[in-house]
C-alpha positions, 0 to 999 in steps of 0.5 A: 274868320278865327277870332283873336282874343285880346290879352291884357298882359300880353307883352313878352318879358326878357328871359331873366335868368339869375347868374349860374344859368346859360340861355340858348335861343335856337332859330325862330320857332325852334327849341330854346334852353337854359342850363344851371351849372351852379359854378358861381351861385345857387342861380336863384333856386329856392328850397321848399319843404312840405308835409310836416306839422305846422308848429313853432320850432318844427324846422329845427326838429326836422333838421332842415338844411339847405346850402350852396356848396361843393358836391362831394364827388371827385371832379364835380363842381358846386351844386345845391344841397338839401336835407331833412329828417322825416318824423311825419310818415311823409316829407317833401323837400326840394327846390323851385326856380321861376322861368320867365319870358314865355308867351302868356297862356301859351302851351310849351313842351318842356324837357328837363334833365338834372343830376342828383348826387346820393350816397344811399345804397340799395336794398336797405331797410328802414322805419317806414320804408327803405332810405333808397327805394322809399324816397322817390325823386319828383320833377315838374313844370307848373304855371302855379308858383309852388308854395308850402302853406298851413292846412288844417286836417283832422284838427291838426295843421300841416304844411302842404304844397299848393300844387299836386305833387302826388303822395310818396311813390305816386305822381301828381298832376303837377309833378311826376316820379322820375326815380329814387335815391338808390345808387347804381353802385353798392360797393362804395358805402358812404360815397356819393355818386350822380344819378342822371334823371329826365322828365318831359311836360306840356305846360301852359305859361301863366298870364305873366309869361312864367312857369316854375321848375320844381325838383324834389323828393317825397319820403316814406323813410322816417329818418334823414335824407340828404342830396345835391342837385347839379347841371339842371337843364331845361329845353322848351318849344311851343306846342304847334297845336294849342290844346282845346279846353275841357270842362274840367280844365276850364274849372281848374283855370278859373279856380287857379285864377281865384287863388284856389279857395278852400273847398271840400271835394267830398261835396262833389255831386257828379258821378262822372268825376272820380275822387282821384280826379286831379280837378275835383276841387276846382269842379266842386268849387265852380259848381258850388258857386254856380259858375259851371254846372253839370248836365243833369242826372249827376253828370259833369262831362269833365272831358267834354270840350268847351265852346266860346259861349260856354266859357263866356257864361262861366266867366260872366257868372264868376263876375257876378252877372253884371248888366250887359247891352246885347246890341253889341252883338250886332257889330259881328257878322255871326252875332245872331248865332249866339245862343239865347242863354249866352247873349248876356255873357257874350255881350259883356265879354265884348264890352270888357274887351275879351272879343275884338270889335271887328270880325266874328265871335264864332260862339260854337267854336271850341276855345283853347287854353291860350284863349281862355287864359287871355279872357281870364286876364281881361276879367282880372283887369276889368274887375 
């Protein structure tokens, strides 16, 4: 019988959208959606800036501006405005919105569409790049709340995103490139026009049943970029087959749960984990702390799928390998199938409630994202 893993924070939240958002729930198991038209307020969208030096007064020097205001296009209503002057070769700026009410740790397919109002002509030349083609638009739906944090690099402290948005024209793990700032028409200099942009993602909600929508621009153009966002729509439905966890994903989930502690990816010892692997920091951290090792011969197997008992061992080590009573395995019909090296870990997992007291453990079965996240939730409660 397929096991059922207990979730410490498993209650569903009411979908609480701020004013300006219209929620549409479809029939059972069908898609749901929310639309933000900004006709009454900013709908709870929060501005975010990153990739600039961290120092007093820098926000004024970079001319950061954001507002809820009328979009300067005939017939358009209100929208959210943002602007900044890039003095650092690279500047990210955009908006973040929390979406709530999802089943914790369950994976959903999200479809996002929005309008971006720009006044930038195509084919222009500027310092660092063009004001149109060299300012890319990015979008993402992530379970980690995006934040701009001070990070030291080469003796200089910069403000960086805590999510992987990619760099300039490149997509990242958490955000993808969906367009740029260039207008379709070049015959109306200085006039704003809308661009309609779309993106799709498969994202697991976090243990609180939240995801975060983030839309912004990443600029190589070293001057001012300004734009408006309007008519943002998000549609979602549960992924029918919840994905199994790979070893790289397991490392990432544990690292995220630990608060993404600082680590140097240059210390990664595995030859099958490339420098541009989006999980390299998490893999380096889990290996360096002894939570999840490799196979030997410099191999980690980042795309190998993880079994239940392998996951329990990783979490057991993260919890400092507490004492465990192996007699609890006798409660399960397949308790004798647990590998010798995993018995303490699985016994401990049973004790803290990550495995129910009846049924089976299925220790060699693959564990999926929802199940591992539920176990991580239990560790937070237990510890």
